[in-house]
N, C-alpha and C positions, 0 to 999 in steps of 0.2 A: 553664353549668350552670343558669342562670336560664331559658333557653329550654326545657331538658329538664323543669324543674319546672313551668313555666307551661303548656306545650303537650302534655305527655304525662302527667305525674303528676297534675296537677289534674283533667283530664277522667276519669282512671281512679279518682280518689279522691273529692274533694269534689263533682264534677259528674257522678258516675256515673249517677244517675237524673234529672238536671236537663234537662227538655225545654223549660222556659220560658226566656225571655231570648234573647240573640243571641250568635253566635259569628262574629267577623270572619274574612275569608279566611285570614289568617296563622295563626290558631289552628286552623282546620279543616285546612289543608294540612300544617302541622307534625305534627298528630296523625296524619294519613294516612301521612306519611313515616315517622314513628317506628313506627307499628303495622306498616307494610309491612316495615321492616327487622327488627323483632322477630319477625314471622311467618316470614321467611326463616331467621332464627337458630333458631327453634323447629323448623322443618322440617328443618334441617341437624342439630340436636341429636337429633331423633327418628331420623334416618337413622343417625347415628353410634352411638347407644346401642341401636338396634334396638327402639324403642318402637312396635311395630306390633301391631295386632289384625287377624286375618284374618277377613273376613266372607264366608261362602259365599253364592254367588249362582247361582241356576238360570238358565241361558241356553238358550233354545229352539234346537234344531239339527235340520236335515233331513239324514238319513243318505243314503248313496249309493243305497239302495234306495227312497228316497222316504218312509221312515218318520220320523215326528216323535219326537225324543228330547230329553231335557234333559241338558245338560252342566253339572256343578257346577264353577264357577270361583271361586277365592278372591281377593277384592279386599282389598289391604292398606290399612289405615287408620292414619295416623300420629297416635298418641295425644297427643304433645306439641303438635302443630299444632292438633289438634281442641280440646284444652283451652284453648289460647291464644285460639282463635277464639270459643269459648263465653264466655270471660272478658271479651272485648272487644266482644261483640255489642251489648250494651245501651249502653255508652258511645259506640260508633260510631253507633248509631241516634240517640242523644241529641244528639251534636254535629252530625249531619246535619240534624236538625230545627232546632236553634239556628241553623245556617248558613242554612237556608231562611228562618227568621225575620229574619235579618240583611238579606236582600234584599227583605223585605216580603211573602213568601209564607207560606202556612199550612204547617204541618208535614205535613198530609195530602198535600201534593204529593209526598212521598217515595214514595207508593204508585204513582206513575207508572213506577217501576222494574219493576213487574209486566208492563208491556207490553214484549215481547221487543225487544231491540236499540234501538228508538226511545226507549223510556222511559229507558234508561241514558244515551243521548246527551243527552236533554233535561235529566236530572238533572245530568249533568256540566256542561252549559251554565249551569245555575243556580248550581252550586258555584263556577264561575270568574267569575261576575258580580261587579261591585263592590258594596260595601256601600251601603245608604242612609245618607247622612251625618247626617241629622237623626233625631230621635226618631220611632219608628213605633209601631204598636199593640203591638209585642212588647217595647218598652223603649227606653232611651237607647242611643246609639251607644257601643259598648264602646271604652274608651280604651287597652286593653293592646295 
């Protein structure tokens, strides 16, 4: 229960907007694990309860005669999963920035994810790197 409190509830409550400081690997990856499990649960809950909103989308189509038409297709949106994603967006961003601080990188490195594919791989490599054991410009080494 202490793991759940330290690694899920704390980042979602007291560290919700905390972008300063450091987050060790354990804190980051437990948070990722817990949010992934909860995201799957919310997706399943949305499926079971039918919490969907249909979004109409115009899709261009070329008919057999060569005429350009639009087909309206409804895209289902799982409201439970979207709500959970919106609720955890800021804490996920904050813990990612703190994790980058833990390896001695600026939080602005998170923007590398905007480079398709390669940016995500670089960010993943940063997230699995070991912590700087000494004090760095972002604070002391976290002891939890």
